[in-house]
mmCIF file of the N, C-alpha and C atoms, coordinates in Angstrom:
data_MODEL
# 
_entry.id   MODEL 
# 
loop_
_atom_site.group_PDB 
_atom_site.id 
_atom_site.type_symbol 
_atom_site.label_atom_id 
_atom_site.label_alt_id 
_atom_site.label_comp_id 
_atom_site.label_asym_id 
_atom_site.label_entity_id 
_atom_site.label_seq_id 
_atom_site.pdbx_PDB_ins_code 
_atom_site.Cartn_x 
_atom_site.Cartn_y 
_atom_site.Cartn_z 
_atom_site.occupancy 
_atom_site.B_iso_or_equiv 
_atom_site.pdbx_formal_charge 
_atom_site.auth_seq_id 
_atom_site.auth_comp_id 
_atom_site.auth_asym_id 
_atom_site.auth_atom_id 
_atom_site.pdbx_PDB_model_num 
ATOM 1   N N  . UNK A 1 1  ? -20.471 120.848 8.254  1.00 0.00 ? 1  UNK A N  1 
ATOM 2   C CA . UNK A 1 1  ? -21.388 121.208 7.218  1.00 0.00 ? 1  UNK A CA 1 
ATOM 3   C C  . UNK A 1 1  ? -21.169 122.694 6.891  1.00 0.00 ? 1  UNK A C  1 
ATOM 4   N N  . UNK A 1 2  ? -20.910 123.018 5.618  1.00 0.00 ? 2  UNK A N  1 
ATOM 5   C CA . UNK A 1 2  ? -20.678 124.419 5.261  1.00 0.00 ? 2  UNK A CA 1 
ATOM 6   C C  . UNK A 1 2  ? -21.966 125.237 5.330  1.00 0.00 ? 2  UNK A C  1 
ATOM 7   N N  . UNK A 1 3  ? -21.807 126.470 5.758  1.00 0.00 ? 3  UNK A N  1 
ATOM 8   C CA . UNK A 1 3  ? -22.956 127.367 5.869  1.00 0.00 ? 3  UNK A CA 1 
ATOM 9   C C  . UNK A 1 3  ? -23.121 128.166 4.585  1.00 0.00 ? 3  UNK A C  1 
ATOM 10  N N  . UNK A 1 4  ? -24.374 128.475 4.263  1.00 0.00 ? 4  UNK A N  1 
ATOM 11  C CA . UNK A 1 4  ? -24.639 129.335 3.118  1.00 0.00 ? 4  UNK A CA 1 
ATOM 12  C C  . UNK A 1 4  ? -24.255 130.757 3.495  1.00 0.00 ? 4  UNK A C  1 
ATOM 13  N N  . UNK A 1 5  ? -23.710 131.502 2.563  1.00 0.00 ? 5  UNK A N  1 
ATOM 14  C CA . UNK A 1 5  ? -23.361 132.891 2.882  1.00 0.00 ? 5  UNK A CA 1 
ATOM 15  C C  . UNK A 1 5  ? -24.607 133.752 3.061  1.00 0.00 ? 5  UNK A C  1 
ATOM 16  N N  . UNK A 1 6  ? -24.452 134.818 3.811  1.00 0.00 ? 6  UNK A N  1 
ATOM 17  C CA . UNK A 1 6  ? -25.544 135.775 4.004  1.00 0.00 ? 6  UNK A CA 1 
ATOM 18  C C  . UNK A 1 6  ? -25.585 136.653 2.764  1.00 0.00 ? 6  UNK A C  1 
ATOM 19  N N  . UNK A 1 7  ? -26.673 136.604 2.041  1.00 0.00 ? 7  UNK A N  1 
ATOM 20  C CA . UNK A 1 7  ? -26.765 137.296 0.762  1.00 0.00 ? 7  UNK A CA 1 
ATOM 21  C C  . UNK A 1 7  ? -27.720 138.479 0.841  1.00 0.00 ? 7  UNK A C  1 
ATOM 22  N N  . UNK A 1 8  ? -27.743 139.259 -0.226 1.00 0.00 ? 8  UNK A N  1 
ATOM 23  C CA . UNK A 1 8  ? -28.680 140.373 -0.320 1.00 0.00 ? 8  UNK A CA 1 
ATOM 24  C C  . UNK A 1 8  ? -30.107 139.854 -0.297 1.00 0.00 ? 8  UNK A C  1 
ATOM 25  N N  . UNK A 1 9  ? -30.346 138.715 -0.914 1.00 0.00 ? 9  UNK A N  1 
ATOM 26  C CA . UNK A 1 9  ? -31.675 138.089 -0.917 1.00 0.00 ? 9  UNK A CA 1 
ATOM 27  C C  . UNK A 1 9  ? -32.126 137.813 0.505  1.00 0.00 ? 9  UNK A C  1 
ATOM 28  N N  . UNK A 1 10 ? -31.248 137.226 1.303  1.00 0.00 ? 10 UNK A N  1 
ATOM 29  C CA . UNK A 1 10 ? -31.572 136.914 2.689  1.00 0.00 ? 10 UNK A CA 1 
ATOM 30  C C  . UNK A 1 10 ? -31.855 138.190 3.483  1.00 0.00 ? 10 UNK A C  1 
ATOM 31  N N  . UNK A 1 11 ? -31.046 139.203 3.261  1.00 0.00 ? 11 UNK A N  1 
ATOM 32  C CA . UNK A 1 11 ? -31.234 140.470 3.976  1.00 0.00 ? 11 UNK A CA 1 
ATOM 33  C C  . UNK A 1 11 ? -32.569 141.123 3.617  1.00 0.00 ? 11 UNK A C  1 
ATOM 34  N N  . UNK A 1 12 ? -32.923 141.127 2.338  1.00 0.00 ? 12 UNK A N  1 
ATOM 35  C CA . UNK A 1 12 ? -34.189 141.729 1.914  1.00 0.00 ? 12 UNK A CA 1 
ATOM 36  C C  . UNK A 1 12 ? -35.396 140.967 2.444  1.00 0.00 ? 12 UNK A C  1 
ATOM 37  N N  . UNK A 1 13 ? -35.333 139.652 2.395  1.00 0.00 ? 13 UNK A N  1 
ATOM 38  C CA . UNK A 1 13 ? -36.442 138.835 2.903  1.00 0.00 ? 13 UNK A CA 1 
ATOM 39  C C  . UNK A 1 13 ? -36.604 139.044 4.408  1.00 0.00 ? 13 UNK A C  1 
ATOM 40  N N  . UNK A 1 14 ? -35.507 139.073 5.137  1.00 0.00 ? 14 UNK A N  1 
ATOM 41  C CA . UNK A 1 14 ? -35.568 139.259 6.581  1.00 0.00 ? 14 UNK A CA 1 
ATOM 42  C C  . UNK A 1 14 ? -36.097 140.652 6.936  1.00 0.00 ? 14 UNK A C  1 
ATOM 43  N N  . UNK A 1 15 ? -35.598 141.672 6.259  1.00 0.00 ? 15 UNK A N  1 
ATOM 44  C CA . UNK A 1 15 ? -36.046 143.036 6.536  1.00 0.00 ? 15 UNK A CA 1 
ATOM 45  C C  . UNK A 1 15 ? -37.524 143.211 6.220  1.00 0.00 ? 15 UNK A C  1 
ATOM 46  N N  . UNK A 1 16 ? -37.968 142.647 5.119  1.00 0.00 ? 16 UNK A N  1 
ATOM 47  C CA . UNK A 1 16 ? -39.383 142.740 4.754  1.00 0.00 ? 16 UNK A CA 1 
ATOM 48  C C  . UNK A 1 16 ? -40.261 142.029 5.777  1.00 0.00 ? 16 UNK A C  1 
ATOM 49  N N  . UNK A 1 17 ? -39.842 140.846 6.196  1.00 0.00 ? 17 UNK A N  1 
ATOM 50  C CA . UNK A 1 17 ? -40.616 140.087 7.176  1.00 0.00 ? 17 UNK A CA 1 
ATOM 51  C C  . UNK A 1 17 ? -40.696 140.825 8.510  1.00 0.00 ? 17 UNK A C  1 
ATOM 52  N N  . UNK A 1 18 ? -39.596 141.402 8.960  1.00 0.00 ? 18 UNK A N  1 
ATOM 53  C CA . UNK A 1 18 ? -39.599 142.103 10.242 1.00 0.00 ? 18 UNK A CA 1 
ATOM 54  C C  . UNK A 1 18 ? -40.418 143.395 10.177 1.00 0.00 ? 18 UNK A C  1 
ATOM 55  N N  . UNK A 1 19 ? -40.320 144.111 9.067  1.00 0.00 ? 19 UNK A N  1 
ATOM 56  C CA . UNK A 1 19 ? -41.090 145.347 8.917  1.00 0.00 ? 19 UNK A CA 1 
ATOM 57  C C  . UNK A 1 19 ? -42.586 145.051 8.882  1.00 0.00 ? 19 UNK A C  1 
ATOM 58  N N  . UNK A 1 20 ? -42.963 144.041 8.122  1.00 0.00 ? 20 UNK A N  1 
ATOM 59  C CA . UNK A 1 20 ? -44.379 143.660 8.041  1.00 0.00 ? 20 UNK A CA 1 
ATOM 60  C C  . UNK A 1 20 ? -44.890 143.174 9.392  1.00 0.00 ? 20 UNK A C  1 
ATOM 61  N N  . UNK A 1 21 ? -44.087 142.373 10.069 1.00 0.00 ? 21 UNK A N  1 
ATOM 62  C CA . UNK A 1 21 ? -44.481 141.881 11.390 1.00 0.00 ? 21 UNK A CA 1 
ATOM 63  C C  . UNK A 1 21 ? -44.650 143.001 12.401 1.00 0.00 ? 21 UNK A C  1 
ATOM 64  N N  . UNK A 1 22 ? -43.735 143.964 12.392 1.00 0.00 ? 22 UNK A N  1 
ATOM 65  C CA . UNK A 1 22 ? -43.827 145.092 13.321 1.00 0.00 ? 22 UNK A CA 1 
ATOM 66  C C  . UNK A 1 22 ? -45.062 145.940 13.049 1.00 0.00 ? 22 UNK A C  1 
ATOM 67  N N  . UNK A 1 23 ? -45.369 146.131 11.776 1.00 0.00 ? 23 UNK A N  1 
ATOM 68  C CA . UNK A 1 23 ? -46.561 146.889 11.417 1.00 0.00 ? 23 UNK A CA 1 
ATOM 69  C C  . UNK A 1 23 ? -47.823 146.169 11.886 1.00 0.00 ? 23 UNK A C  1 
ATOM 70  N N  . UNK A 1 24 ? -47.876 144.871 11.669 1.00 0.00 ? 24 UNK A N  1 
ATOM 71  C CA . UNK A 1 24 ? -49.036 144.089 12.110 1.00 0.00 ? 24 UNK A CA 1 
ATOM 72  C C  . UNK A 1 24 ? -49.165 144.121 13.629 1.00 0.00 ? 24 UNK A C  1 
ATOM 73  N N  . UNK A 1 25 ? -48.052 144.069 14.338 1.00 0.00 ? 25 UNK A N  1 
ATOM 74  C CA . UNK A 1 25 ? -48.083 144.141 15.801 1.00 0.00 ? 25 UNK A CA 1 
ATOM 75  C C  . UNK A 1 25 ? -48.599 145.474 16.303 1.00 0.00 ? 25 UNK A C  1 
ATOM 76  N N  . UNK A 1 26 ? -48.198 146.551 15.649 1.00 0.00 ? 26 UNK A N  1 
ATOM 77  C CA . UNK A 1 26 ? -48.687 147.874 16.017 1.00 0.00 ? 26 UNK A CA 1 
ATOM 78  C C  . UNK A 1 26 ? -50.186 148.001 15.777 1.00 0.00 ? 26 UNK A C  1 
ATOM 79  N N  . UNK A 1 27 ? -50.627 147.492 14.642 1.00 0.00 ? 27 UNK A N  1 
ATOM 80  C CA . UNK A 1 27 ? -52.064 147.523 14.334 1.00 0.00 ? 27 UNK A CA 1 
ATOM 81  C C  . UNK A 1 27 ? -52.851 146.705 15.358 1.00 0.00 ? 27 UNK A C  1 
ATOM 82  N N  . UNK A 1 28 ? -52.337 145.533 15.715 1.00 0.00 ? 28 UNK A N  1 
ATOM 83  C CA . UNK A 1 28 ? -53.027 144.684 16.695 1.00 0.00 ? 28 UNK A CA 1 
ATOM 84  C C  . UNK A 1 28 ? -53.095 145.372 18.058 1.00 0.00 ? 28 UNK A C  1 
ATOM 85  N N  . UNK A 1 29 ? -52.005 146.042 18.481 1.00 0.00 ? 29 UNK A N  1 
ATOM 86  C CA . UNK A 1 29 ? -52.029 146.776 19.747 1.00 0.00 ? 29 UNK A CA 1 
ATOM 87  C C  . UNK A 1 29 ? -53.043 147.921 19.714 1.00 0.00 ? 29 UNK A C  1 
ATOM 88  N N  . UNK A 1 30 ? -53.096 148.623 18.600 1.00 0.00 ? 30 UNK A N  1 
ATOM 89  C CA . UNK A 1 30 ? -54.028 149.744 18.469 1.00 0.00 ? 30 UNK A CA 1 
ATOM 90  C C  . UNK A 1 30 ? -55.474 149.264 18.530 1.00 0.00 ? 30 UNK A C  1 
ATOM 91  N N  . UNK A 1 31 ? -55.769 148.192 17.821 1.00 0.00 ? 31 UNK A N  1 
ATOM 92  C CA . UNK A 1 31 ? -57.134 147.660 17.811 1.00 0.00 ? 31 UNK A CA 1 
ATOM 93  C C  . UNK A 1 31 ? -57.549 147.188 19.200 1.00 0.00 ? 31 UNK A C  1 
ATOM 94  N N  . UNK A 1 32 ? -56.675 146.453 19.866 1.00 0.00 ? 32 UNK A N  1 
ATOM 95  C CA . UNK A 1 32 ? -57.041 145.952 21.199 1.00 0.00 ? 32 UNK A CA 1 
ATOM 96  C C  . UNK A 1 32 ? -57.157 147.088 22.211 1.00 0.00 ? 32 UNK A C  1 
ATOM 97  N N  . UNK A 1 33 ? -56.359 148.149 22.060 1.00 0.00 ? 33 UNK A N  1 
ATOM 98  C CA . UNK A 1 33 ? -56.470 149.301 22.966 1.00 0.00 ? 33 UNK A CA 1 
ATOM 99  C C  . UNK A 1 33 ? -57.809 150.008 22.768 1.00 0.00 ? 33 UNK A C  1 
ATOM 100 N N  . UNK A 1 34 ? -58.243 150.136 21.529 1.00 0.00 ? 34 UNK A N  1 
ATOM 101 C CA . UNK A 1 34 ? -59.531 150.779 21.259 1.00 0.00 ? 34 UNK A CA 1 
ATOM 102 C C  . UNK A 1 34 ? -60.705 149.926 21.716 1.00 0.00 ? 34 UNK A C  1 
ATOM 103 N N  . UNK A 1 35 ? -60.513 148.630 21.771 1.00 0.00 ? 35 UNK A N  1 
ATOM 104 C CA . UNK A 1 35 ? -61.579 147.742 22.239 1.00 0.00 ? 35 UNK A CA 1 
ATOM 105 C C  . UNK A 1 35 ? -61.617 147.639 23.764 1.00 0.00 ? 35 UNK A C  1 
ATOM 106 N N  . UNK A 1 36 ? -60.626 148.222 24.431 1.00 0.00 ? 36 UNK A N  1 
ATOM 107 C CA . UNK A 1 36 ? -60.605 148.206 25.882 1.00 0.00 ? 36 UNK A CA 1 
ATOM 108 C C  . UNK A 1 36 ? -59.979 146.967 26.485 1.00 0.00 ? 36 UNK A C  1 
ATOM 109 N N  . UNK A 1 37 ? -59.266 146.194 25.696 1.00 0.00 ? 37 UNK A N  1 
ATOM 110 C CA . UNK A 1 37 ? -58.624 144.976 26.202 1.00 0.00 ? 37 UNK A CA 1 
ATOM 111 C C  . UNK A 1 37 ? -57.465 145.364 27.102 1.00 0.00 ? 37 UNK A C  1 
ATOM 112 N N  . UNK A 1 38 ? -57.439 144.846 28.328 1.00 0.00 ? 38 UNK A N  1 
ATOM 113 C CA . UNK A 1 38 ? -56.403 145.219 29.282 1.00 0.00 ? 38 UNK A CA 1 
ATOM 114 C C  . UNK A 1 38 ? -55.492 144.064 29.658 1.00 0.00 ? 38 UNK A C  1 
ATOM 115 N N  . UNK A 1 39 ? -55.601 142.958 28.965 1.00 0.00 ? 39 UNK A N  1 
ATOM 116 C CA . UNK A 1 39 ? -54.778 141.791 29.267 1.00 0.00 ? 39 UNK A CA 1 
ATOM 117 C C  . UNK A 1 39 ? -53.372 141.930 28.707 1.00 0.00 ? 39 UNK A C  1 
ATOM 118 N N  . UNK A 1 40 ? -52.677 140.817 28.616 1.00 0.00 ? 40 UNK A N  1 
ATOM 119 C CA . UNK A 1 40 ? -51.318 140.847 28.070 1.00 0.00 ? 40 UNK A CA 1 
ATOM 120 C C  . UNK A 1 40 ? -51.308 141.415 26.654 1.00 0.00 ? 40 UNK A C  1 
ATOM 121 N N  . UNK A 1 41 ? -50.237 142.077 26.332 1.00 0.00 ? 41 UNK A N  1 
ATOM 122 C CA . UNK A 1 41 ? -50.117 142.703 25.015 1.00 0.00 ? 41 UNK A CA 1 
ATOM 123 C C  . UNK A 1 41 ? -50.128 141.645 23.916 1.00 0.00 ? 41 UNK A C  1 
ATOM 124 N N  . UNK A 1 42 ? -50.893 141.900 22.872 1.00 0.00 ? 42 UNK A N  1 
ATOM 125 C CA . UNK A 1 42 ? -50.961 140.974 21.747 1.00 0.00 ? 42 UNK A CA 1 
ATOM 126 C C  . UNK A 1 42 ? -50.029 141.390 20.613 1.00 0.00 ? 42 UNK A C  1 
ATOM 127 N N  . UNK A 1 43 ? -49.500 142.603 20.692 1.00 0.00 ? 43 UNK A N  1 
ATOM 128 C CA . UNK A 1 43 ? -48.609 143.109 19.649 1.00 0.00 ? 43 UNK A CA 1 
ATOM 129 C C  . UNK A 1 43 ? -47.365 142.269 19.431 1.00 0.00 ? 43 UNK A C  1 
ATOM 130 N N  . UNK A 1 44 ? -46.600 141.946 20.489 1.00 0.00 ? 44 UNK A N  1 
ATOM 131 C CA . UNK A 1 44 ? -45.397 141.135 20.289 1.00 0.00 ? 44 UNK A CA 1 
ATOM 132 C C  . UNK A 1 44 ? -45.688 139.746 19.714 1.00 0.00 ? 44 UNK A C  1 
ATOM 133 N N  . UNK A 1 45 ? -46.780 139.129 20.158 1.00 0.00 ? 45 UNK A N  1 
ATOM 134 C CA . UNK A 1 45 ? -47.143 137.815 19.616 1.00 0.00 ? 45 UNK A CA 1 
ATOM 135 C C  . UNK A 1 45 ? -47.524 137.927 18.145 1.00 0.00 ? 45 UNK A C  1 
ATOM 136 N N  . UNK A 1 46 ? -48.288 138.958 17.818 1.00 0.00 ? 46 UNK A N  1 
ATOM 137 C CA . UNK A 1 46 ? -48.671 139.175 16.422 1.00 0.00 ? 46 UNK A CA 1 
ATOM 138 C C  . UNK A 1 46 ? -47.448 139.449 15.556 1.00 0.00 ? 46 UNK A C  1 
ATOM 139 N N  . UNK A 1 47 ? -46.528 140.261 16.072 1.00 0.00 ? 47 UNK A N  1 
ATOM 140 C CA . UNK A 1 47 ? -45.294 140.560 15.341 1.00 0.00 ? 47 UNK A CA 1 
ATOM 141 C C  . UNK A 1 47 ? -44.531 139.287 15.018 1.00 0.00 ? 47 UNK A C  1 
ATOM 142 N N  . UNK A 1 48 ? -44.362 138.431 16.000 1.00 0.00 ? 48 UNK A N  1 
ATOM 143 C CA . UNK A 1 48 ? -43.602 137.195 15.791 1.00 0.00 ? 48 UNK A CA 1 
ATOM 144 C C  . UNK A 1 48 ? -44.293 136.267 14.796 1.00 0.00 ? 48 UNK A C  1 
ATOM 145 N N  . UNK A 1 49 ? -45.579 136.092 14.951 1.00 0.00 ? 49 UNK A N  1 
ATOM 146 C CA . UNK A 1 49 ? -46.314 135.173 14.073 1.00 0.00 ? 49 UNK A CA 1 
ATOM 147 C C  . UNK A 1 49 ? -46.295 135.656 12.628 1.00 0.00 ? 49 UNK A C  1 
ATOM 148 N N  . UNK A 1 50 ? -46.584 136.925 12.413 1.00 0.00 ? 50 UNK A N  1 
ATOM 149 C CA . UNK A 1 50 ? -46.623 137.464 11.052 1.00 0.00 ? 50 UNK A CA 1 
ATOM 150 C C  . UNK A 1 50 ? -45.230 137.475 10.435 1.00 0.00 ? 50 UNK A C  1 
ATOM 151 N N  . UNK A 1 51 ? -44.213 137.847 11.208 1.00 0.00 ? 51 UNK A N  1 
ATOM 152 C CA . UNK A 1 51 ? -42.850 137.882 10.673 1.00 0.00 ? 51 UNK A CA 1 
ATOM 153 C C  . UNK A 1 51 ? -42.386 136.496 10.232 1.00 0.00 ? 51 UNK A C  1 
ATOM 154 N N  . UNK A 1 52 ? -42.647 135.490 11.037 1.00 0.00 ? 52 UNK A N  1 
ATOM 155 C CA . UNK A 1 52 ? -42.253 134.125 10.671 1.00 0.00 ? 52 UNK A CA 1 
ATOM 156 C C  . UNK A 1 52 ? -43.033 133.649 9.452  1.00 0.00 ? 52 UNK A C  1 
ATOM 157 N N  . UNK A 1 53 ? -44.314 133.967 9.393  1.00 0.00 ? 53 UNK A N  1 
ATOM 158 C CA . UNK A 1 53 ? -45.139 133.555 8.259  1.00 0.00 ? 53 UNK A CA 1 
ATOM 159 C C  . UNK A 1 53 ? -44.655 134.212 6.968  1.00 0.00 ? 53 UNK A C  1 
ATOM 160 N N  . UNK A 1 54 ? -44.406 135.532 7.000  1.00 0.00 ? 54 UNK A N  1 
ATOM 161 C CA . UNK A 1 54 ? -43.924 136.247 5.819  1.00 0.00 ? 54 UNK A CA 1 
ATOM 162 C C  . UNK A 1 54 ? -42.544 135.738 5.414  1.00 0.00 ? 54 UNK A C  1 
ATOM 163 N N  . UNK A 1 55 ? -41.675 135.506 6.379  1.00 0.00 ? 55 UNK A N  1 
ATOM 164 C CA . UNK A 1 55 ? -40.333 134.980 6.085  1.00 0.00 ? 55 UNK A CA 1 
ATOM 165 C C  . UNK A 1 55 ? -40.419 133.650 5.353  1.00 0.00 ? 55 UNK A C  1 
ATOM 166 N N  . UNK A 1 56 ? -41.282 132.767 5.828  1.00 0.00 ? 56 UNK A N  1 
ATOM 167 C CA . UNK A 1 56 ? -41.456 131.474 5.178  1.00 0.00 ? 56 UNK A CA 1 
ATOM 168 C C  . UNK A 1 56 ? -42.012 131.619 3.770  1.00 0.00 ? 56 UNK A C  1 
ATOM 169 N N  . UNK A 1 57 ? -43.044 132.460 3.612  1.00 0.00 ? 57 UNK A N  1 
ATOM 170 C CA . UNK A 1 57 ? -43.663 132.627 2.289  1.00 0.00 ? 57 UNK A CA 1 
ATOM 171 C C  . UNK A 1 57 ? -42.699 133.249 1.286  1.00 0.00 ? 57 UNK A C  1 
ATOM 172 N N  . UNK A 1 58 ? -41.969 134.294 1.693  1.00 0.00 ? 58 UNK A N  1 
ATOM 173 C CA . UNK A 1 58 ? -41.018 134.924 0.772  1.00 0.00 ? 58 UNK A CA 1 
ATOM 174 C C  . UNK A 1 58 ? -39.851 134.008 0.445  1.00 0.00 ? 58 UNK A C  1 
ATOM 175 N N  . UNK A 1 59 ? -39.402 133.245 1.435  1.00 0.00 ? 59 UNK A N  1 
ATOM 176 C CA . UNK A 1 59 ? -38.299 132.313 1.191  1.00 0.00 ? 59 UNK A CA 1 
ATOM 177 C C  . UNK A 1 59 ? -38.703 131.242 0.179  1.00 0.00 ? 59 UNK A C  1 
ATOM 178 N N  . UNK A 1 60 ? -39.944 130.804 0.253  1.00 0.00 ? 60 UNK A N  1 
ATOM 179 C CA . UNK A 1 60 ? -40.447 129.809 -0.701 1.00 0.00 ? 60 UNK A CA 1 
ATOM 180 C C  . UNK A 1 60 ? -40.692 130.440 -2.065 1.00 0.00 ? 60 UNK A C  1 
ATOM 181 N N  . UNK A 1 61 ? -41.232 131.648 -2.078 1.00 0.00 ? 61 UNK A N  1 
ATOM 182 C CA . UNK A 1 61 ? -41.573 132.329 -3.314 1.00 0.00 ? 61 UNK A CA 1 
ATOM 183 C C  . UNK A 1 61 ? -40.337 132.728 -4.114 1.00 0.00 ? 61 UNK A C  1 
ATOM 184 N N  . UNK A 1 62 ? -39.340 133.245 -3.432 1.00 0.00 ? 62 UNK A N  1 
ATOM 185 C CA . UNK A 1 62 ? -38.130 133.729 -4.095 1.00 0.00 ? 62 UNK A CA 1 
ATOM 186 C C  . UNK A 1 62 ? -37.055 132.668 -3.930 1.00 0.00 ? 62 UNK A C  1 
ATOM 187 N N  . UNK A 1 63 ? -37.034 131.719 -4.831 1.00 0.00 ? 63 UNK A N  1 
ATOM 188 C CA . UNK A 1 63 ? -36.072 130.621 -4.758 1.00 0.00 ? 63 UNK A CA 1 
ATOM 189 C C  . UNK A 1 63 ? -34.697 131.111 -5.198 1.00 0.00 ? 63 UNK A C  1 
ATOM 190 N N  . UNK A 1 64 ? -33.645 130.638 -4.522 1.00 0.00 ? 64 UNK A N  1 
ATOM 191 C CA . UNK A 1 64 ? -32.287 131.114 -4.830 1.00 0.00 ? 64 UNK A CA 1 
ATOM 192 C C  . UNK A 1 64 ? -31.471 130.132 -5.677 1.00 0.00 ? 64 UNK A C  1 
ATOM 193 N N  . UNK A 1 65 ? -32.123 129.332 -6.450 1.00 0.00 ? 65 UNK A N  1 
ATOM 194 C CA . UNK A 1 65 ? -31.376 128.392 -7.292 1.00 0.00 ? 65 UNK A CA 1 
ATOM 195 C C  . UNK A 1 65 ? -30.880 129.053 -8.545 1.00 0.00 ? 65 UNK A C  1 
# 
């Protein structure tokens, strides 16, 4: 099965999703630190969830046909 080439569209969508996810993870870590939460870090989980969600939404929104 032939693979689709890596395009500028793919690079922009991926970079946007990762940047947004990282920002959300930082905000989540800051909020939980101010609330005194001492359990496992929620930043990495938030980063992953938001990045995947944004990637899916942008991929659907910006169709490459």
